[in-house]
N, C-alpha and C positions, 0 to 999 in steps of 0.2 A: 651462715645464713645464704640461702639460696639467691643467686643472682648477685651477691657480693662481688664487686669488681666489674660488673657489667656497666656498659656505658651506653646511653640511649642513642647517641649520635653515630655509633658504630654499628656495622652490620652484624647479624647473627654470626657469620663466619669469623668476623674479627673478634667478637665477644667469646666465641668458643675457644679460639686460639689463646687468648689473653687469660680467660678463666681457667682453662685447663693447666696452663703454665703456672699459674698462681697456686693450683692444687698440687704442683709438683711434677707434671709431665714435661719431658723434654720436647723440643720442636719435633724430632723424629716420632716420639710417641703420639704427639698430637696429630701429625699427618697420618700416622697409622691408624689412628682410632677416629679420626674425623667423621668419615662416613657412617661408621656405627653410631656415633653421637647424634648426627643428624637424623639418621634412619629412626632411632629410638624416640627422638623428639616429635618426629612426624609432622613438621612445619613445612615440608617441601621447598618450593622455590623462594619462600620467605627468608630462608637462610641468608639470602644476598640482599635483604632490606634492612635498613636502619631499625635498631630495636624500638625506637619511639613509635613505629608503625605497628608493632606487636600488641596484641591484647595482653593483659596480665597473665591469663592462662597460658599463652604461647610463650611468653618469657619464663615462666615457672617450668614448663615442659622442657625447655632448652636448658636450663639451669639444672634440673634434676637429671637429665640425661648427662650432662657433663659429670656431675657428681658421681653418679653410678658407674660412668665408664673409666674413671680414674682408678677404680678398684681399690676403694679405701679399706683399711683394716677395721675401722670402725665407722659406721654409717649412722648419722642423726637425722631422724624424719620428723619434721615438726608440721604436722596438719598438711603436708604437701599431697597427700593422696586424695584430698578434696579438690585438687585442681585438675580440670579436664574432663573428658568424657569416660564412658565406662570402658572402652577399649584402652585408653591411657592408664586408667586405674588398674586395669588387669595386667598391663605390661609392668607397671611399677611393682605391683604385688608379687608378680612372678620374678622380678629382679631381686626383691628383697628377700623372697624365700630362697632364692638361689644362694644369696649371701649367708642365710641362715644354714643351709646344708654344707657350706663350706667352713662353718664354724666361726663365722665372723661376728663381731659385736654389733649389735643394733640397738640403738636407743630411739625409741618412739615416743613423741610428745603428742598427746591427742586428747580430744574429748569424745571421740568415736569409739565407744566401748566395744563394739563388734571389731573393729579393726585391732584394738589393742589385744582383746582375747585371741585373735587369730594370729598375730605376730609375736606376741610376747609371752615367755615363760614366767616372768617375774614382773611384779609392778610396784611402783611407789605412788602413793597419793600426797600431793602437795597442797597446801592451802597458804596463799600469800607467800610462797617460797619456803615454807616450813613443812617437812615431812611429818604426815599425820598417820600414815599407814604404809606397811610394806608387806609382801608375801608372794604368793603365787598369783598370776594375773586372774584367775578364776575367783580366788578369795577376796582380794582387794577390790575388784569390780563388784562382787556381791555385797560387800561392807559399804561400798560407795552408794550403790543402788538402795540399799536399806536407809542409809542416812539421808538421801535426797528424797526418798518417800516421806520420812518423818518431817523433813522441813515442808515438803508440799503441803502437808496436812495442817500446818501452822498458818498458811497463806489463806 
């Protein structure tokens, strides 16, 4: 979960160091990647302020930035692209597409059908934790839309 390990009374700087360490970076790697993490998050001088002064969007930007700069083999994205402005959305999307080009595994959990279709080759549809459909993202999204249209006519 983004922000897991973040502490509201610590500064953004302190939280970056701790969170990156929890995600497996050494102190040397954290120092080397720190400026890139802060730049990606785009929170400027707020990096030196306690997290309790951040908006929820600022905290999610910082957490996402740490997560993608750790260079994971598997990236799990859960509605995080809804956080922030269009510029940050574009940066996130660009980074995720970079992971795709590198052949890394991306698991995207979302209700944003356009985002899913753009990011995913394959999809599964869950209902209360139970898989009810799987296939290409285009196929599953089309069947989902059909099912939702049928339900809407019942209401």
